[in-house]
C-alpha positions as CSV (number, residue, x, y, z in Angstrom):
1,S,183.4,100.1,47.1
2,G,182.4,102.5,49.8
3,C,185.5,102.0,52.0
4,P,186.6,105.0,54.1
5,T,189.1,107.4,52.6
6,N,191.6,106.9,55.4
7,W,192.0,103.2,54.8
8,P,195.2,101.9,53.2
9,A,194.9,100.6,49.6
10,V,195.4,97.0,50.5
11,R,192.6,97.2,53.0
12,C,190.2,98.8,50.5
13,R,191.0,96.0,48.0
14,T,190.3,93.4,50.6
15,F,187.0,95.1,51.4
16,S,186.1,95.1,47.8
17,R,186.8,91.4,47.4
18,I,184.9,90.5,50.5
19,S,181.9,92.8,49.9
20,S,181.6,91.5,46.3
21,D,181.9,87.8,47.2
22,P,178.3,86.3,46.9
23,K,179.1,83.6,49.4
24,I,179.8,86.3,52.0
25,V,177.3,88.9,51.0
26,G,174.6,86.3,51.0
27,R,175.1,85.9,54.7
28,G,174.3,89.5,55.5
29,P,176.3,92.7,56.0
30,V,180.0,92.5,56.8
31,P,180.8,94.5,59.9
32,S,183.7,97.0,59.6
33,A,185.4,95.3,62.6
34,T,185.7,92.1,60.4
35,I,187.4,94.1,57.7
36,A,189.7,95.8,60.2
37,D,190.9,92.4,61.4
38,V,191.9,91.2,57.9
39,S,195.6,91.0,58.6
40,T,196.9,89.3,55.5
41,P,200.1,91.1,54.5
42,F,199.8,90.2,50.8
43,D,198.4,92.1,47.9
44,L,195.3,90.2,47.1
45,Q,195.3,91.4,43.5
46,Q,198.6,89.6,42.7
47,P,198.1,86.2,41.0
48,V,199.1,83.3,43.1
49,R,202.0,81.3,41.6
50,R,201.2,77.6,41.6
51,P,204.3,75.5,42.1
52,G,204.6,72.7,39.7
53,G,206.1,69.2,40.0
54,W,206.8,68.1,43.6
55,R,204.9,70.8,45.4
56,V,206.0,69.6,48.8
57,L,209.6,70.5,47.8
58,A,208.8,73.9,46.4
59,P,209.6,75.9,49.6
60,L,213.2,74.5,49.5
61,Q,214.0,76.9,46.6
62,F,214.2,79.7,49.3
63,R,217.5,80.0,51.0
64,E,216.1,81.1,54.4
65,F,213.6,78.3,54.5
66,R,216.4,75.8,53.7
67,L,218.4,77.0,56.6
68,L,215.4,77.2,58.9
69,I,214.0,73.7,58.1
70,S,217.5,72.2,58.4
71,A,218.0,73.8,61.8
72,V,214.5,72.7,63.0
73,S,215.2,69.1,61.7
74,I,218.4,69.0,63.7
75,V,216.8,70.4,66.8
76,I,213.9,68.0,66.8
77,F,216.3,65.1,66.1
78,A,218.2,66.3,69.2
79,E,215.0,66.5,71.2
80,G,214.2,62.9,70.2
81,M,217.6,61.9,71.5
82,W,217.1,63.9,74.7
83,T,213.9,61.9,75.5
84,V,216.0,58.8,75.9
85,V,219.1,60.5,77.3
86,M,217.0,62.2,80.0
87,A,215.3,59.0,81.0
88,L,218.4,56.9,81.2
89,Q,220.4,59.7,82.9
90,V,217.7,60.0,85.6
91,I,217.7,56.3,86.1
92,A,221.4,56.3,86.5
93,L,221.1,59.1,89.1
94,A,218.0,57.8,91.0
95,D,216.6,54.4,90.1
96,D,213.0,55.5,90.8
97,P,210.0,56.2,88.5
98,A,209.0,59.1,90.8
99,A,212.3,60.8,90.0
100,L,211.8,60.4,86.3
101,S,208.2,61.6,86.7
102,L,209.5,64.7,88.4
103,V,212.0,65.6,85.7
104,A,209.4,64.9,82.9
105,T,206.9,67.1,84.8
106,C,209.4,69.9,84.8
107,L,209.8,69.6,81.0
108,A,206.0,69.6,80.4
109,G,205.3,72.1,83.1
110,G,207.8,74.6,81.7
111,M,206.0,74.4,78.3
112,L,202.6,74.5,79.8
113,A,203.3,77.6,81.9
114,F,204.7,79.7,79.0
115,I,203.0,78.4,75.9
116,L,200.3,81.1,75.8
117,V,203.0,83.7,76.7
118,G,205.1,82.4,73.9
119,G,202.3,83.0,71.4
120,I,201.8,86.5,72.6
121,V,205.5,87.4,72.5
122,A,205.8,86.0,69.0
123,D,203.2,88.5,67.8
124,R,205.2,91.4,69.2
125,V,208.9,90.6,69.0
126,S,211.2,89.6,66.1
127,Q,210.5,85.9,65.5
128,R,214.0,85.3,64.3
129,A,215.5,86.8,67.5
130,I,213.2,84.6,69.6
131,I,214.3,81.5,67.8
132,I,218.0,82.3,68.1
133,V,217.8,83.3,71.8
134,V,215.8,80.1,72.7
135,E,218.3,77.9,70.9
136,T,221.2,79.6,72.6
137,V,219.6,78.9,76.0
138,N,219.0,75.3,75.0
139,V,222.6,74.8,74.1
140,A,223.7,76.2,77.4
141,A,221.2,74.0,79.4
142,V,222.1,70.7,77.7
143,G,225.8,71.6,77.6
144,A,225.7,72.2,81.4
145,V,224.3,68.7,81.9
146,A,227.0,67.2,79.7
147,V,229.8,69.1,81.5
148,L,228.4,68.2,85.0
149,G,228.0,64.6,83.9
150,S,231.6,64.3,82.7
151,L,232.8,65.8,86.0
152,D,230.6,63.3,88.0
153,A,228.9,66.3,89.6
154,L,225.5,65.9,88.0
155,R,222.5,65.7,90.4
156,L,218.8,65.1,89.9
157,W,217.9,68.7,90.4
158,H,220.3,69.7,87.6
159,M,218.3,67.4,85.3
160,A,215.0,69.0,86.6
161,V,216.2,72.5,85.9
162,A,217.5,71.7,82.5
163,S,214.3,70.0,81.5
164,A,212.3,73.0,82.7
165,V,214.5,75.3,80.6
166,L,214.0,73.1,77.6
167,G,210.2,73.1,78.2
168,V,210.1,76.9,78.5
169,G,212.2,77.2,75.3
170,A,209.8,75.0,73.3
171,A,206.9,77.2,74.5
172,F,208.6,80.2,72.8
173,F,210.3,78.4,69.9
174,F,207.5,76.9,68.0
175,P,205.0,79.8,68.0
176,A,207.8,82.0,66.8
177,Y,208.7,79.4,64.1
178,S,205.1,79.2,62.9
179,A,204.8,83.0,62.8
180,Y,208.2,83.4,61.0
181,L,207.3,81.1,58.0
182,P,205.0,83.6,56.3
183,R,207.8,86.2,56.5
184,I,210.2,84.1,54.5
185,L,207.8,82.2,52.2
186,P,205.0,83.4,49.8
187,P,201.5,82.2,50.8
188,E,201.3,79.5,48.1
189,H,204.2,77.6,49.7
190,L,203.1,77.7,53.3
191,L,201.0,74.4,53.2
192,A,204.0,72.6,51.6
193,A,206.3,74.0,54.3
194,N,204.0,72.8,57.0
195,G,203.9,69.4,55.3
196,I,207.6,69.1,55.3
197,E,207.8,69.9,59.0
198,G,204.9,67.6,59.8
199,A,206.7,64.7,58.1
200,V,210.1,65.4,59.6
201,R,208.9,65.8,63.2
202,P,207.6,62.3,63.9
203,T,210.3,60.7,61.8
204,L,213.3,62.4,63.6
205,Q,211.9,63.2,67.0
206,Q,209.9,60.1,67.7
207,A,211.6,57.4,65.6
208,I,215.2,57.9,64.6
209,G,216.2,60.2,67.5
210,P,215.2,57.8,70.2
211,A,216.7,54.8,68.4
212,V,220.1,56.5,67.9
213,A,220.1,57.6,71.5
214,G,219.3,54.2,72.8
215,V,222.1,52.5,70.8
216,L,224.6,55.3,71.8
217,V,223.8,55.3,75.5
218,G,223.5,51.6,75.7
219,A,227.0,51.2,74.1
220,T,228.5,54.0,76.2
221,F,227.0,56.1,79.0
222,P,224.3,58.8,79.3
223,T,226.8,61.7,79.5
224,L,228.0,61.0,76.0
225,G,224.4,61.1,74.8
226,A,223.9,64.5,76.5
227,T,227.1,65.7,74.8
228,A,225.8,64.6,71.4
229,V,222.5,66.4,72.0
230,A,224.4,69.6,72.9
231,V,226.5,69.4,69.8
232,L,223.5,68.9,67.6
233,L,221.7,71.9,69.2
234,A,224.8,74.0,68.6
235,V,224.9,73.1,64.9
236,G,221.2,74.1,64.7
237,L,222.0,77.4,66.3
238,V,224.7,78.1,63.7
239,L,222.2,77.5,60.9
240,L,219.7,79.8,62.6
241,V,222.2,82.6,63.0
242,A,223.2,82.2,59.3
243,M,219.6,83.2,58.3
244,R,219.4,86.7,57.0
245,P,216.7,88.9,58.7
246,S,213.7,88.7,56.5
247,R,213.1,91.7,54.2
248,G,209.6,90.4,53.3
249,D,210.2,91.0,49.6
250,H,206.9,89.2,48.8
251,I,204.9,91.4,51.3
252,V,203.4,94.5,49.7
253,M,201.8,96.2,52.6
254,E,200.7,95.1,56.1
255,V,197.4,96.2,57.3
256,E,197.9,98.6,60.3
257,R,195.9,97.7,63.3
258,Q,196.4,98.5,67.0
259,K,197.6,95.5,68.9
260,P,195.6,94.9,72.1
261,H,197.3,94.6,75.5
262,A,199.0,91.2,76.0
263,L,196.7,90.4,78.9
264,A,193.7,91.3,76.7
265,D,195.0,88.9,74.1
266,L,195.4,86.2,76.7
267,R,191.9,86.8,78.1
268,D,190.3,86.8,74.6
269,G,192.0,83.5,73.7
270,L,190.8,81.8,76.9
271,L,187.3,83.1,76.5
272,F,187.2,81.9,72.9
273,V,188.2,78.3,74.0
274,V,185.7,78.2,76.8
275,R,182.8,79.5,74.7
276,T,183.6,77.2,71.7
277,G,182.2,73.9,72.9
278,W,183.7,71.5,70.4
279,L,187.2,73.0,70.9
280,L,186.9,73.0,74.7
281,W,185.9,69.4,74.9
282,T,188.3,68.2,72.3
283,L,191.2,69.9,74.2
284,L,190.0,68.3,77.5
285,F,189.7,64.9,75.8
286,A,193.2,65.3,74.3
287,S,194.7,66.4,77.6
288,M,193.2,63.3,79.4
289,W,194.6,61.1,76.6
290,V,198.0,62.6,77.0
291,F,197.8,62.0,80.8
292,L,196.7,58.4,80.5
293,A,198.6,57.3,77.4
294,L,201.7,59.4,76.8
295,G,202.5,59.8,80.5
296,P,203.1,56.0,81.0
297,I,205.1,55.8,77.8
298,D,207.3,58.7,78.9
299,V,207.8,57.6,82.5
300,L,207.2,53.8,82.9
301,L,208.4,52.5,79.5
302,P,212.2,52.9,80.3
303,F,211.8,50.9,83.5
304,I,209.8,48.2,81.7
305,A,212.5,47.9,79.0
306,R,215.3,47.7,81.5
307,D,213.5,45.0,83.7
308,R,212.4,42.8,80.8
309,F,215.1,42.9,78.2
310,A,218.8,42.0,78.4
311,H,219.9,45.3,76.7
312,G,217.4,47.6,78.2
313,E,218.8,50.9,76.9
314,Q,218.9,49.8,73.3
315,M,215.5,48.1,73.5
316,Y,214.0,51.3,75.1
317,G,215.2,53.3,72.1
318,F,213.9,50.7,69.6
319,V,210.4,50.5,71.1
320,L,210.2,54.3,71.1
321,A,211.3,54.2,67.5
322,A,208.4,51.8,66.7
323,F,206.0,54.2,68.3
324,G,207.5,57.1,66.3
325,L,207.4,55.2,63.1
326,G,203.7,54.4,63.6
327,S,203.1,58.0,64.3
328,A,204.8,59.2,61.1
329,L,202.9,56.7,59.0
330,G,199.6,57.6,60.6
331,A,200.2,61.3,59.9
332,L,201.2,60.5,56.3
333,A,198.2,58.4,55.7
334,V,195.7,61.0,56.9
335,S,197.5,63.9,55.2
336,S,197.3,62.2,51.8
337,R,193.6,61.8,52.0
338,Q,190.6,64.1,52.4
339,L,189.5,64.5,56.0
340,P,186.4,62.5,57.0
341,R,183.2,64.4,57.4
342,R,183.0,63.7,61.2
343,Y,186.7,64.2,61.7
344,L,186.5,65.0,65.4
345,T,184.7,61.8,66.1
346,V,187.2,59.8,64.0
347,M,190.1,61.5,65.8
348,M,188.7,60.6,69.3
349,L,188.0,57.1,68.2
350,M,191.6,56.7,67.0
351,W,193.0,58.1,70.2
352,G,190.7,56.1,72.4
353,L,190.7,52.7,70.7
354,G,194.3,53.1,69.6
355,S,195.4,53.2,73.3
356,V,194.1,49.7,74.0
357,P,197.4,48.0,73.0
358,L,199.1,49.8,76.0
359,A,197.6,46.9,78.1
360,I,199.7,44.5,76.0
361,V,202.8,46.6,76.7
362,G,202.1,46.3,80.4
363,A,201.9,42.5,80.3
364,T,204.3,41.2,77.6
365,S,208.0,40.3,77.9
366,S,208.3,39.8,74.1
367,F,210.1,42.6,72.3
368,P,208.4,42.1,68.9
369,V,204.9,42.1,70.6
370,M,205.8,45.2,72.6
371,A,207.2,46.9,69.5
372,V,204.1,46.1,67.4
373,S,201.8,47.2,70.2
374,L,203.5,50.6,70.5
375,F,203.5,50.9,66.7
376,V,199.7,50.6,66.7
377,V,199.5,53.2,69.5
378,G,201.8,55.5,67.5
379,L,199.8,54.9,64.3
380,A,196.6,56.1,66.0
381,D,198.4,58.9,67.7
382,G,199.8,60.3,64.5
383,A,196.6,59.8,62.5
384,G,194.5,61.5,65.2
385,M,196.9,64.4,65.5
Protein backbone atom coordinates (compact mmCIF):
# COMPACT_ATOMS: atom_id res chain seq x y z
CA SER A 1 0.00 0.00 0.00
CA GLY A 2 3.02 2.28 0.03
CA CYS A 3 2.98 3.05 3.76
CA PRO A 4 6.33 3.77 5.45
CA THR A 5 8.15 0.84 6.99
CA ASN A 6 8.26 2.44 10.42
CA TRP A 7 4.48 2.63 10.73
CA PRO A 8 2.77 0.13 13.08
CA ALA A 9 0.69 -2.58 11.47
CA VAL A 10 -2.70 -1.18 12.45
CA ARG A 11 -1.80 2.17 10.92
CA CYS A 12 -0.75 0.51 7.64
CA ARG A 13 -4.02 -1.41 7.55
CA THR A 14 -5.90 1.85 8.15
CA PHE A 15 -3.94 3.52 5.36
CA SER A 16 -4.73 0.64 3.03
CA ARG A 17 -8.44 0.88 3.78
CA ILE A 18 -8.54 4.64 3.29
CA SER A 19 -6.36 4.74 0.19
CA SER A 20 -8.44 2.00 -1.46
CA ASP A 21 -11.82 3.56 -0.64
CA PRO A 22 -13.18 5.03 -3.90
CA LYS A 23 -15.28 7.56 -2.00
CA ILE A 24 -12.12 8.99 -0.45
CA VAL A 25 -9.68 8.47 -3.32
CA GLY A 26 -12.10 10.22 -5.66
CA ARG A 27 -11.66 13.39 -3.64
CA GLY A 28 -7.92 13.54 -4.25
CA PRO A 29 -4.77 12.43 -2.45
CA VAL A 30 -4.94 11.68 1.25
CA PRO A 31 -2.28 13.65 3.14
CA SER A 32 -0.09 11.69 5.49
CA ALA A 33 -1.12 13.96 8.37
CA THR A 34 -4.66 12.69 7.96
CA ILE A 35 -3.49 9.10 8.32
CA ALA A 36 -1.32 10.03 11.30
CA ASP A 37 -4.38 11.38 13.06
CA VAL A 38 -6.39 8.18 12.64
CA SER A 39 -6.62 7.33 16.31
CA THR A 40 -9.06 4.44 16.36
CA PRO A 41 -7.68 1.83 18.76
CA PHE A 42 -9.40 -1.10 17.08
CA ASP A 43 -8.11 -3.56 14.50
CA LEU A 44 -10.09 -2.58 11.41
CA GLN A 45 -9.75 -6.06 9.88
CA GLN A 46 -11.78 -7.65 12.66
CA PRO A 47 -15.44 -8.20 11.75
CA VAL A 48 -17.86 -6.06 13.73
CA ARG A 49 -20.28 -8.08 15.82
CA ARG A 50 -23.83 -6.90 15.32
CA PRO A 51 -25.86 -7.30 18.50
CA GLY A 52 -29.21 -8.90 17.93
CA GLY A 53 -32.51 -8.44 19.70
CA TRP A 54 -32.78 -5.35 21.85
CA ARG A 55 -29.68 -3.54 20.64
CA VAL A 56 -30.06 -0.74 23.14
CA LEU A 57 -29.62 -3.28 25.97
CA ALA A 58 -26.57 -4.98 24.46
CA PRO A 59 -23.98 -2.92 26.39
CA LEU A 60 -25.45 -4.18 29.66
CA GLN A 61 -23.82 -7.57 29.11
CA PHE A 62 -20.50 -5.96 30.15
CA ARG A 63 -19.94 -5.81 33.92
CA GLU A 64 -17.99 -2.54 33.92
CA PHE A 65 -20.64 -0.77 31.89
CA ARG A 66 -23.39 -2.04 34.19
CA LEU A 67 -21.54 -0.56 37.16
CA LEU A 68 -20.75 2.65 35.31
CA ILE A 69 -24.25 3.33 33.99
CA SER A 70 -25.76 2.42 37.37
CA ALA A 71 -23.44 4.91 39.08
CA VAL A 72 -24.12 7.60 36.47
CA SER A 73 -27.88 7.04 36.79
CA ILE A 74 -27.72 7.50 40.55
CA VAL A 75 -25.51 10.58 40.17
CA ILE A 76 -27.77 12.33 37.68
CA PHE A 77 -30.83 11.44 39.80
CA ALA A 78 -29.05 13.07 42.75
CA GLU A 79 -28.22 16.09 40.58
CA GLY A 80 -31.90 16.39 39.67
CA MET A 81 -32.76 16.38 43.37
CA TRP A 82 -30.01 18.92 44.07
CA THR A 83 -31.62 21.39 41.64
CA VAL A 84 -34.68 21.61 43.89
CA VAL A 85 -32.82 21.21 47.18
CA MET A 86 -30.41 24.00 46.28
CA ALA A 87 -33.18 26.40 45.31
CA LEU A 88 -35.33 25.74 48.39
CA GLN A 89 -32.34 25.82 50.73
CA VAL A 90 -31.24 29.20 49.35
CA ILE A 91 -34.79 30.54 49.70
CA ALA A 92 -34.78 29.36 53.33
CA LEU A 93 -31.48 31.19 53.93
CA ALA A 94 -32.15 34.35 51.93
CA ASP A 95 -35.57 34.92 50.42
CA ASP A 96 -34.22 36.78 47.41
CA PRO A 97 -34.00 35.85 43.71
CA ALA A 98 -30.60 37.57 43.54
CA ALA A 99 -29.25 35.14 46.16
CA LEU A 100 -30.46 32.12 44.19
CA SER A 101 -29.06 33.66 41.01
CA LEU A 102 -25.68 33.99 42.73
CA VAL A 103 -25.61 30.34 43.79
CA ALA A 104 -26.81 29.13 40.39
CA THR A 105 -24.16 31.27 38.72
CA CYS A 106 -21.48 29.63 40.86
CA LEU A 107 -22.66 26.21 39.64
CA ALA A 108 -22.70 27.21 35.98
CA GLY A 109 -19.56 29.33 36.29
CA GLY A 110 -17.57 26.47 37.77
CA MET A 111 -18.54 24.25 34.86
CA LEU A 112 -17.90 26.95 32.27
CA ALA A 113 -14.48 27.82 33.66
CA PHE A 114 -13.19 24.24 33.56
CA ILE A 115 -15.10 22.41 30.83
CA LEU A 116 -12.32 22.84 28.25
CA VAL A 117 -9.71 21.92 30.83
CA GLY A 118 -11.74 18.84 31.74
CA GLY A 119 -11.67 17.65 28.14
CA ILE A 120 -7.91 18.12 27.89
CA VAL A 121 -7.26 16.34 31.20
CA ALA A 122 -9.48 13.41 30.18
CA ASP A 123 -7.19 12.90 27.18
CA ARG A 124 -4.10 12.66 29.38
CA VAL A 125 -5.10 11.12 32.73
CA SER A 126 -6.86 7.87 33.65
CA GLN A 127 -10.54 8.51 33.03
CA ARG A 128 -11.54 6.07 35.78
CA ALA A 129 -9.38 7.96 38.28
CA ILE A 130 -10.91 11.29 37.23
CA ILE A 131 -14.44 9.98 37.68
CA ILE A 132 -13.71 8.55 41.14
CA VAL A 133 -11.90 11.69 42.37
CA VAL A 134 -14.69 13.97 41.13
CA GLU A 135 -17.37 11.89 42.80
CA THR A 136 -15.41 11.82 46.06
CA VAL A 137 -15.22 15.62 46.05
CA ASN A 138 -18.94 15.88 45.26
CA VAL A 139 -19.82 13.65 48.20
CA ALA A 140 -17.69 15.83 50.46
CA ALA A 141 -19.27 19.08 49.19
CA VAL A 142 -22.90 18.00 49.51
CA GLY A 143 -22.15 16.17 52.77
CA ALA A 144 -20.73 19.41 54.20
CA VAL A 145 -23.95 21.25 53.26
CA ALA A 146 -26.01 18.54 54.97
CA VAL A 147 -23.90 18.62 58.14
CA LEU A 148 -23.88 22.42 58.36
CA GLY A 149 -27.62 22.50 57.78
CA SER A 150 -28.27 19.98 60.55
CA LEU A 151 -26.13 22.11 62.91
CA ASP A 152 -28.00 25.28 61.88
CA ALA A 153 -24.66 26.73 60.78
CA LEU A 154 -25.31 26.81 57.02
CA ARG A 155 -24.79 30.17 55.31
CA LEU A 156 -25.35 31.43 51.79
CA TRP A 157 -21.65 31.42 50.95
CA HIS A 158 -21.48 27.75 51.90
CA MET A 159 -24.12 27.02 49.26
CA ALA A 160 -22.22 29.13 46.70
CA VAL A 161 -18.97 27.25 47.33
CA ALA A 162 -20.67 23.84 47.20
CA SER A 163 -22.38 24.74 43.94
CA ALA A 164 -19.09 25.92 42.43
CA VAL A 165 -17.43 22.65 43.45
CA LEU A 166 -20.24 20.63 41.84
CA GLY A 167 -19.96 22.70 38.66
CA VAL A 168 -16.21 22.16 38.42
CA GLY A 169 -16.74 18.45 39.08
CA ALA A 170 -19.24 18.18 36.23
CA ALA A 171 -16.70 19.84 33.92
CA PHE A 172 -14.28 16.98 34.61
CA PHE A 173 -16.76 14.11 35.10
CA PHE A 174 -18.60 13.95 31.80
CA PRO A 175 -15.62 14.36 29.41
CA ALA A 176 -13.92 11.56 31.35
CA TYR A 177 -17.09 9.45 31.22
CA SER A 178 -17.40 9.91 27.45
CA ALA A 179 -13.73 9.04 26.94
CA TYR A 180 -13.95 6.00 29.22
CA LEU A 181 -16.80 4.29 27.37
CA PRO A 182 -14.64 3.16 24.39
CA ARG A 183 -12.22 1.54 26.85
CA ILE A 184 -14.87 -0.74 28.36
CA LEU A 185 -17.11 -1.34 25.34
CA PRO A 186 -16.44 -2.60 21.80
CA PRO A 187 -17.22 0.01 19.13
CA GLU A 188 -20.45 -1.63 17.95
CA HIS A 189 -22.00 -1.03 21.40
CA LEU A 190 -21.09 2.65 21.81
CA LEU A 191 -24.17 4.05 20.08
CA ALA A 192 -26.48 1.96 22.24
CA ALA A 193 -24.57 3.01 25.37
CA ASN A 194 -25.01 6.66 24.45
CA GLY A 195 -28.69 5.97 23.82
CA ILE A 196 -29.12 4.52 27.31
CA GLU A 197 -27.46 7.53 28.90
CA GLY A 198 -29.45 9.89 26.69
CA ALA A 199 -32.73 8.35 27.82
CA VAL A 200 -31.79 8.09 31.49
CA ARG A 201 -30.54 11.66 31.86
CA PRO A 202 -33.72 13.69 31.21
CA THR A 203 -35.90 11.09 32.91
CA LEU A 204 -33.96 11.04 36.18
CA GLN A 205 -32.28 14.46 36.24
CA GLN A 206 -35.09 16.62 34.91
CA ALA A 207 -38.25 14.70 35.78
CA ILE A 208 -38.10 12.15 38.60
CA GLY A 209 -35.29 13.76 40.62
CA PRO A 210 -36.95 17.19 40.96
CA ALA A 211 -40.35 15.64 41.71
CA VAL A 212 -38.94 13.43 44.49
CA ALA A 213 -36.98 16.33 45.96
CA GLY A 214 -40.01 18.62 45.90
CA VAL A 215 -42.13 16.11 47.79
CA LEU A 216 -39.34 15.29 50.25
CA VAL A 217 -38.40 18.89 51.05
CA GLY A 218 -42.02 20.02 51.08
CA ALA A 219 -42.88 17.35 53.64
CA THR A 220 -39.75 17.93 55.76
CA PHE A 221 -37.00 20.54 55.35
CA PRO A 222 -34.15 21.26 52.86
CA THR A 223 -31.39 19.75 55.03
CA LEU A 224 -32.97 16.31 54.75
CA GLY A 225 -32.97 16.71 50.99
CA ALA A 226 -29.25 17.57 51.03
CA THR A 227 -28.61 14.50 53.18
CA ALA A 228 -30.46 12.30 50.69
CA VAL A 229 -28.41 13.74 47.81
CA ALA A 230 -25.15 13.09 49.71
CA VAL A 231 -26.15 9.49 50.39
CA LEU A 232 -27.04 8.90 46.74
CA LEU A 233 -23.72 10.35 45.59
CA ALA A 234 -21.92 8.09 48.06
CA VAL A 235 -23.70 5.03 46.65
CA GLY A 236 -22.65 6.09 43.16
CA LEU A 237 -19.07 6.44 44.38
CA VAL A 238 -19.10 2.88 45.76
CA LEU A 239 -20.23 1.56 42.36
CA LEU A 240 -17.50 3.53 40.59
CA VAL A 241 -14.80 2.19 42.91
CA ALA A 242 -16.12 -1.34 42.26
CA MET A 243 -15.25 -1.00 38.58
CA ARG A 244 -12.08 -2.83 37.65
CA PRO A 245 -9.46 -0.82 35.76
CA SER A 246 -10.08 -1.42 32.08
CA ARG A 247 -7.67 -3.87 30.48
CA GLY A 248 -8.96 -2.97 27.03
CA ASP A 249 -9.25 -6.62 25.94
CA HIS A 250 -11.05 -5.57 22.76
CA ILE A 251 -8.29 -3.11 21.84
CA VAL A 252 -5.64 -4.58 19.57
CA MET A 253 -3.20 -1.71 19.22
CA GLU A 254 -3.37 2.01 19.74
CA VAL A 255 -1.87 4.25 17.10
CA GLU A 256 1.05 6.07 18.66
CA ARG A 257 1.06 9.80 18.11
CA GLN A 258 2.64 12.61 20.00
CA LYS A 259 0.15 14.58 22.05
CA PRO A 260 0.40 18.32 21.57
CA HIS A 261 0.79 20.64 24.52
CA ALA A 262 -2.43 21.22 26.47
CA LEU A 263 -2.49 24.91 25.57
CA ALA A 264 -2.02 24.00 21.91
CA ASP A 265 -5.03 21.67 22.17
CA LEU A 266 -7.05 24.48 23.74
CA ARG A 267 -5.97 26.98 21.08
CA ASP A 268 -6.74 24.59 18.22
CA GLY A 269 -10.18 23.83 19.63
CA LEU A 270 -11.10 27.50 19.97
CA LEU A 271 -9.78 28.32 16.51
CA PHE A 272 -11.79 25.45 15.03
CA VAL A 273 -15.00 26.79 16.57
CA VAL A 274 -14.32 30.37 15.47
CA ARG A 275 -13.49 29.33 11.91
CA THR A 276 -16.46 26.94 11.55
CA GLY A 277 -19.34 29.31 10.91
CA TRP A 278 -22.30 27.00 11.46
CA LEU A 279 -20.82 25.69 14.72
CA LEU A 280 -19.96 29.16 16.06
CA TRP A 281 -23.38 30.65 15.38
CA THR A 282 -25.22 27.57 16.63
CA LEU A 283 -23.28 27.77 19.90
CA LEU A 284 -24.02 31.49 20.23
CA PHE A 285 -27.71 30.89 19.56
CA ALA A 286 -27.84 28.04 22.06
CA SER A 287 -26.01 30.12 24.68
CA MET A 288 -28.50 32.97 24.27
CA TRP A 289 -31.39 30.51 24.51
CA VAL A 290 -30.01 29.09 27.75
CA PHE A 291 -29.63 32.64 29.09
CA LEU A 292 -33.17 33.69 28.19
CA ALA A 293 -35.08 30.41 28.74
CA LEU A 294 -33.32 28.10 31.17
CA GLY A 295 -32.09 30.98 33.35
CA PRO A 296 -35.62 32.08 34.37
CA ILE A 297 -36.64 28.45 34.89
CA ASP A 298 -33.71 27.86 37.25
CA VAL A 299 -33.94 31.12 39.21
CA LEU A 300 -37.49 32.51 39.02
CA LEU A 301 -39.65 29.38 38.87
CA PRO A 302 -39.21 28.40 42.56
CA PHE A 303 -40.41 31.87 43.62
CA ILE A 304 -43.36 31.70 41.21
CA ALA A 305 -44.37 28.30 42.58
CA ARG A 306 -44.04 29.47 46.19
CA ASP A 307 -46.08 32.65 45.65
CA ARG A 308 -48.90 31.15 43.56
CA PHE A 309 -49.51 27.70 45.03
CA ALA A 310 -50.43 26.53 48.51
CA HIS A 311 -47.73 23.85 48.63
CA GLY A 312 -45.02 25.70 46.76
CA GLU A 313 -42.18 23.23 47.33
CA GLN A 314 -44.08 20.24 46.00
CA MET A 315 -45.53 22.23 43.10
CA TYR A 316 -42.07 23.46 42.16
CA GLY A 317 -40.84 19.88 41.97
CA PHE A 318 -43.84 18.82 39.92
CA VAL A 319 -43.61 21.61 37.34
CA LEU A 320 -39.91 20.85 36.93
CA ALA A 321 -40.91 17.21 36.46
CA ALA A 322 -43.30 18.26 33.69
CA PHE A 323 -40.43 20.09 31.99
CA GLY A 324 -38.17 17.03 32.36
CA LEU A 325 -40.84 14.63 31.09
CA GLY A 326 -41.33 16.78 28.00
CA SER A 327 -37.57 16.87 27.45
CA ALA A 328 -37.30 13.09 27.68
CA LEU A 329 -40.16 12.52 25.24
CA GLY A 330 -38.77 15.09 22.82
CA ALA A 331 -35.37 13.42 22.82
CA LEU A 332 -36.95 9.99 22.39
CA ALA A 333 -39.09 11.16 19.46
CA VAL A 334 -36.15 12.63 17.57
CA SER A 335 -33.74 9.78 18.30
CA SER A 336 -36.19 7.22 16.92
CA ARG A 337 -36.41 8.96 13.53
CA GLN A 338 -33.99 10.08 10.87
CA LEU A 339 -32.66 13.60 11.29
CA PRO A 340 -34.33 16.15 8.99
CA ARG A 341 -32.21 17.41 6.12
CA ARG A 342 -31.97 20.96 7.51
CA TYR A 343 -31.58 19.80 11.10
CA LEU A 344 -29.89 22.96 12.39
CA THR A 345 -32.81 25.07 11.17
CA VAL A 346 -35.28 22.66 12.75
CA MET A 347 -33.31 22.70 16.00
CA MET A 348 -33.31 26.51 16.21
CA LEU A 349 -37.01 26.70 15.37
CA MET A 350 -37.76 24.18 18.12
CA TRP A 351 -35.77 26.12 20.70
CA GLY A 352 -37.11 29.50 19.53
CA LEU A 353 -40.82 28.74 19.10
CA GLY A 354 -40.75 26.23 21.95
CA SER A 355 -39.89 29.03 24.39
CA VAL A 356 -43.10 30.98 23.72
CA PRO A 357 -45.08 29.14 26.45
CA LEU A 358 -42.72 30.70 29.04
CA ALA A 359 -44.94 33.79 28.70
CA ILE A 360 -47.86 31.69 29.97
CA VAL A 361 -45.76 30.51 32.92
CA GLY A 362 -45.15 34.13 33.82
CA ALA A 363 -48.86 34.99 33.80
CA THR A 364 -50.86 31.99 34.98
CA SER A 365 -51.77 30.91 38.50
CA SER A 366 -53.16 27.56 37.33
CA PHE A 367 -50.94 24.59 38.08
CA PRO A 368 -52.22 22.44 35.13
CA VAL A 369 -51.70 25.32 32.68
CA MET A 370 -48.20 25.98 34.03
CA ALA A 371 -47.30 22.30 33.95
CA VAL A 372 -48.51 21.91 30.34
CA SER A 373 -46.63 25.05 29.29
CA LEU A 374 -43.38 23.81 30.80
CA PHE A 375 -43.99 20.38 29.27
CA VAL A 376 -44.09 22.02 25.83
CA VAL A 377 -40.92 24.01 26.58
CA GLY A 378 -39.21 20.81 27.71
CA LEU A 379 -40.46 18.92 24.65
CA ALA A 380 -38.84 21.49 22.37
CA ASP A 381 -35.71 21.55 24.53
CA GLY A 382 -35.19 17.79 24.40
CA ALA A 383 -36.01 17.49 20.71
CA GLY A 384 -33.65 20.31 19.79
CA MET A 385 -30.86 18.98 21.97
